[in-house]
C-alpha positions in Angstrom: -38.9 7.4 29.0 -41.7 8.7 26.7 -44.5 10.2 28.6 -48.1 11.2 28.3 -48.0 14.9 29.5 -51.1 16.9 30.4 -50.5 20.4 31.8 -53.5 21.2 34.1 -53.1 25.2 33.5 -52.7 24.7 29.7 -56.0 22.7 29.7 -57.8 25.6 31.6 -56.2 27.7 28.7 -57.6 25.7 26.1 -54.4 23.6 25.1 -53.6 20.0 26.1 -50.1 18.3 25.5 -50.0 14.6 25.1 -47.3 12.4 24.0 -45.6 9.1 23.9 -46.0 5.7 24.7 -44.5 2.8 26.9 -40.7 2.5 26.2 -39.2 -1.0 25.5 -35.9 -1.6 26.2 -34.5 1.9 27.1 -33.8 3.3 30.6 -36.1 4.9 33.0 -36.4 8.6 33.2 -38.3 11.0 35.8 -40.7 11.3 36.8 -41.0 7.3 36.5 -40.5 5.8 40.1 -37.4 3.7 40.1 -37.5 -0.1 39.9 -36.1 -2.3 42.7 -32.7 -2.5 43.0 -31.0 -4.6 40.4 -27.9 -6.5 40.3 -26.3 -8.6 37.9 -26.1 -12.2 38.7 -22.4 -12.3 38.6 -22.5 -9.5 41.5 -25.2 -11.8 43.4 -23.9 -12.9 46.7 -25.0 -13.8 50.3 -25.3 -10.1 50.9 -28.2 -9.9 48.7 -29.9 -12.6 51.0 -32.0 -12.1 54.1 -31.0 -15.2 56.2 -32.8 -16.6 59.6 -32.1 -19.3 61.8 -29.3 -20.5 59.9 -28.1 -22.5 62.8 -30.5 -25.2 61.9 -28.4 -26.1 59.0 -26.2 -27.7 61.2 -28.8 -30.2 63.0 -28.5 -32.8 60.4 -26.3 -34.4 57.9 -29.1 -35.5 55.9 -31.4 -33.4 53.3 -34.6 -34.1 52.2 -36.3 -32.0 49.2 -39.7 -33.3 48.8 -40.7 -30.3 46.7 -38.7 -28.3 44.2 -40.6 -25.5 43.1 -40.0 -23.4 39.9 -42.0 -20.2 39.4 -42.4 -18.2 36.0 -44.2 -15.0 35.6 -46.5 -15.6 32.4 -48.2 -11.9 32.5 -47.4 -8.4 34.1 -48.8 -5.1 33.6 -48.4 -1.5 35.0 -50.3 1.6 35.0 -50.0 5.2 35.7 -52.5 8.4 36.1 -52.0 11.8 36.3 -54.5 15.0 36.6 -56.7 12.8 38.7 -56.9 10.3 36.1 -57.4 12.9 33.0 -53.9 11.4 31.9 -53.8 7.5 31.7 -51.3 4.9 30.7 -51.1 1.2 31.0 -48.9 -1.4 29.6 -49.4 -5.3 29.7 -46.8 -8.0 28.8 -47.3 -11.8 28.1 -44.7 -14.5 28.1 -45.1 -16.2 24.9 -43.5 -19.8 23.7 -43.6 -21.6 27.0 -45.6 -24.6 28.0 -46.1 -26.8 31.2 -43.7 -29.6 30.0 -41.0 -27.2 29.2 -41.1 -25.9 32.6 -41.3 -29.1 34.2 -38.3 -30.2 32.1 -36.4 -27.0 33.3 -37.4 -27.7 37.0 -36.1 -31.3 36.8 -32.4 -29.8 35.7 -32.5 -27.2 38.3 -33.5 -29.9 40.9 -30.5 -32.1 39.7 -28.0 -29.3 40.0 -29.3 -28.2 43.9 -28.9 -32.0 44.5 -25.1 -32.1 43.2 -24.3 -29.0 45.1 -25.6 -29.9 48.3 -23.7 -33.4 48.0 -20.5 -31.3 47.0 -20.7 -29.8 50.8 -20.3 -33.1 52.4 -24.2 -33.8 52.9 -26.3 -36.5 51.8 -29.6 -35.9 49.9 -32.6 -38.2 49.9 -33.8 -39.3 46.6 -37.4 -38.9 45.8 -38.3 -42.3 46.0 -37.0 -42.3 49.4 -39.1 -39.6 50.1 -42.2 -41.0 48.8 -41.8 -44.1 50.6 -42.1 -42.5 54.1 -45.5 -42.3 56.1 -45.0 -38.5 56.6 -45.3 -37.9 52.9 -49.0 -38.8 53.0 -49.9 -36.3 55.5 -49.0 -33.3 52.8 -51.8 -31.2 51.5 -50.6 -31.4 47.5 -51.4 -28.5 45.3 -52.3 -29.1 41.8 -49.4 -28.6 39.3 -49.2 -26.3 37.6 -50.2 -23.9 40.2 -51.1 -20.4 38.7 -51.7 -17.4 40.8 -52.0 -13.7 40.7 -51.1 -12.4 44.3 -53.3 -9.9 45.9 -52.0 -6.5 45.1 -49.6 -7.8 42.3 -50.0 -7.4 38.5 -48.1 -10.5 37.9 -49.7 -14.0 37.2 -47.1 -16.8 38.0 -47.1 -20.3 37.3 -45.3 -22.8 39.7 -44.4 -26.2 38.7 -42.4 -29.3 40.1 -40.2 -32.0 38.5 -42.7 -34.5 37.1 -41.7 -37.0 40.0 -42.1 -34.6 42.7 -45.7 -33.2 44.2 -46.2 -29.4 44.4 -46.2 -28.8 48.4 -47.1 -25.0 49.7 -46.6 -23.8 53.0 -48.7 -21.5 55.0 -45.4 -19.2 55.1 -45.2 -18.9 51.2 -47.9 -16.4 50.9 -48.5 -14.4 48.8 -47.5 -17.1 46.4 -49.4 -20.1 48.0 -52.9 -21.8 48.4 -52.3 -22.5 52.0 -53.9 -19.9 54.4 -51.9 -18.3 57.3 -53.6 -20.6 59.7 -53.4 -23.7 57.7 -50.6 -25.7 59.4 -51.2 -28.9 58.1 -48.3 -29.0 55.7 -45.9 -27.5 58.4 -46.7 -30.3 60.7 -46.2 -32.7 57.6 -42.6 -31.3 57.4 -42.1 -31.8 61.0 -43.2 -35.4 61.0 -40.7 -36.2 57.8 -38.1 -34.4 59.7 -38.5 -36.7 62.7 -39.1 -39.9 60.4 -36.0 -39.7 58.5 -34.0 -37.6 60.8 -33.2 -35.1 58.2 -33.1 -31.2 57.5 -36.1 -30.6 55.2 -35.6 -28.2 52.5 -38.4 -26.5 50.3 -36.7 -24.4 47.9 -38.4 -22.0 45.3 -37.2 -20.0 42.7 -39.1 -17.4 40.5 -38.3 -15.8 37.2 -39.9 -12.7 35.7 -39.5 -11.7 32.0 -40.0 -7.9 32.3 -38.8 -5.1 35.1 -41.7 -2.6 35.1 -41.7 1.1 35.9 -44.3 3.5 36.6 -44.6 7.5 37.8 -47.6 6.2 39.9 -51.1 7.8 40.5 -51.2 12.0 40.7 -54.0 14.1 41.5 -52.3 17.4 40.3 -49.2 16.3 38.6 -50.0 16.7 34.8 -47.9 13.6 33.4 -48.1 9.6 33.5 -45.4 7.3 32.5 -44.7 3.7 32.2 -41.6 1.8 31.2 -41.1 -1.9 30.3 -37.4 -3.1 30.6 -37.3 -6.8 28.9 -34.9 -9.7 30.2 -35.0 -12.6 32.3 -34.9 -11.6 36.2 -35.0 -13.6 39.5 -37.7 -12.3 41.6 -37.1 -11.0 45.1 -39.0 -12.2 48.1 -40.7 -14.9 46.0 -37.2 -16.6 45.5 -36.4 -18.4 48.7 -35.1 -21.6 50.5 -37.0 -22.8 53.3 -35.6 -25.0 55.7 -37.2 -26.9 58.8 -36.2 -29.2 61.5 -38.2 -30.8 64.1 -37.5 -33.4 67.1 -41.3 -34.0 67.4 -43.8 -33.8 64.7 -46.2 -31.3 66.3 -43.6 -28.5 66.4 -40.2 -27.5 64.9 -37.8 -24.9 63.7 -38.0 -23.1 60.6 -35.3 -20.8 58.8 -35.1 -19.2 55.3 -32.7 -17.7 53.0 -34.7 -15.1 51.0 -33.5 -13.0 48.1 -34.0 -9.4 48.8 -32.9 -8.0 45.2 -33.9 -8.1 41.8 -31.3 -10.0 39.7 -30.8 -9.4 36.1 -29.8 -12.7 34.0 -30.0 -11.5 30.2 -32.4 -12.1 27.5 -34.1 -15.4 26.6 -36.3 -13.6 23.5 -37.4 -10.8 22.1 -40.3 -8.1 23.4 -42.7 -7.3 20.5 -45.6 -4.8 20.7 -48.6 -6.7 20.1 -51.4 -4.1 20.2 -51.8 -0.4 21.2 -55.4 1.9 21.9 -54.5 5.6 22.4 -55.9 9.1 21.4 -52.7 10.7 20.3 -53.6 11.8 16.9 -56.8 13.5 18.8 -54.9 15.3 21.1 -52.0 16.4 18.4 -54.6 17.6 15.9 -56.1 20.0 19.1 -52.5 20.8 19.9 -51.7 22.1 16.4 -55.0 24.3 16.3 -54.4 25.7 19.7 -50.9 26.4 18.8 -51.6 28.1 15.7 -53.5 31.3 15.0 -56.5 29.8 13.5 -58.9 30.1 16.5 -58.9 33.8 15.8 -57.9 34.5 12.4 -60.6 32.1 11.1 -63.7 32.8 13.3 -66.3 30.5 12.5 -64.0 27.6 10.9 -63.7 23.7 11.6 -62.8 23.4 15.0 -61.3 19.9 16.2 -63.2 18.4 19.1 -61.2 19.1 22.3 -60.1 15.6 23.9 -61.4 15.3 27.7 -58.6 13.1 28.5 -55.3 11.5 27.1 -54.8 7.8 27.0 -52.4 5.0 26.0 -52.9 1.5 26.5 -50.2 -0.9 25.0 -49.8 -5.0 25.0 -46.6 -6.8 24.5 -45.2 -10.2 24.0 -41.8 -11.3 25.1 -41.3 -14.2 22.6 -38.8 -16.7 23.9 -36.2 -19.0 22.5 -36.8 -22.0 24.3 -33.0 -23.0 24.5 -32.4 -19.6 25.7 -34.8 -19.6 28.2 -33.9 -23.0 29.8 -30.2 -22.1 29.8 -30.8 -18.7 31.4 -33.2 -20.5 34.2 -30.3 -23.0 34.7 -27.9 -20.0 35.2 -30.0 -18.3 37.4 -31.0 -21.1 39.6 -27.2 -22.5 39.7 -26.1 -19.1 41.2 -28.9 -19.2 43.7 -27.9 -23.0 44.6 -24.0 -22.0 45.3 -25.3 -19.3 47.7 -27.5 -21.8 49.5 -24.7 -24.4 49.2 -22.3 -21.8 50.9 -24.7 -21.0 53.7 -24.9 -25.2 54.4 -21.2 -25.6 54.1 -20.8 -22.4 56.5 -22.9 -24.4 59.2 -21.5 -27.9 59.2 -23.6 -30.8 60.6 -22.9 -31.8 64.5 
């Protein structure tokens, strides 16, 4: 990984060392911090998910899915500093070539795949029309679709959509990617009411994709280097990708379980990363380095001296320009892989 290097002792002696920019497509190197654990989609299994209250899955032969949520990171970024902020690097990346209609079309195909995999386990799945005809569905607080949010303490901006024929329903436990506060229990009670009315297990899946894995060296006071890395590609986002399932005997209260992805999953490429802009003072730093490294400063007294930079910086912008057909296929493959694992968990808990 390329770095901006600034040695504090060299600065005191008159020399500043600086080089590099965000690395695109390469591997991470010290001192960049490692990204989250990453696995290939072919290696993903139940061991990569956190499972809670799986026994709920055995409580009903019937499954209701009132909202299938498909999330896509639209913008991401990372920064790193060294020498108490005197060395600074930032990289920002945008997803280019997608629109809401495309995302909804993909969400529809993903939903169809999930239904087919659940039916293959022997469970019956309610149709969207059957769910919309219930009284309980009127109790949901529906989120505007698309729902776009930059979660707290997260550099990513994420858009969430559903198939055209489904409402977007967020829960209080969906934070940080939710518009419901932790104390907003209305949708939980509506889920319980739907479970009671239809005598079903209620499932609320959410599959979230990212287009870049970012690494950075963090923010250091005494260290003289800073580095960031951007690895393009499509990934399943851990924690935000989950299957929430609910069952209740009374509308006021019920049980909650989940199957939540714990590791980042690499799915392959769906486009190309392009550098779209850059702002840095590399030339200024290099001119000073050349001057200090030479003997001009003492053999040519009174000569023109380049100005010494007060800091080193590098700000870069990138675009991940997608191929629509590749993006759709990659998303479908990633979703199908997660659906298989959830369907396997359902099959392991046969309805009583």
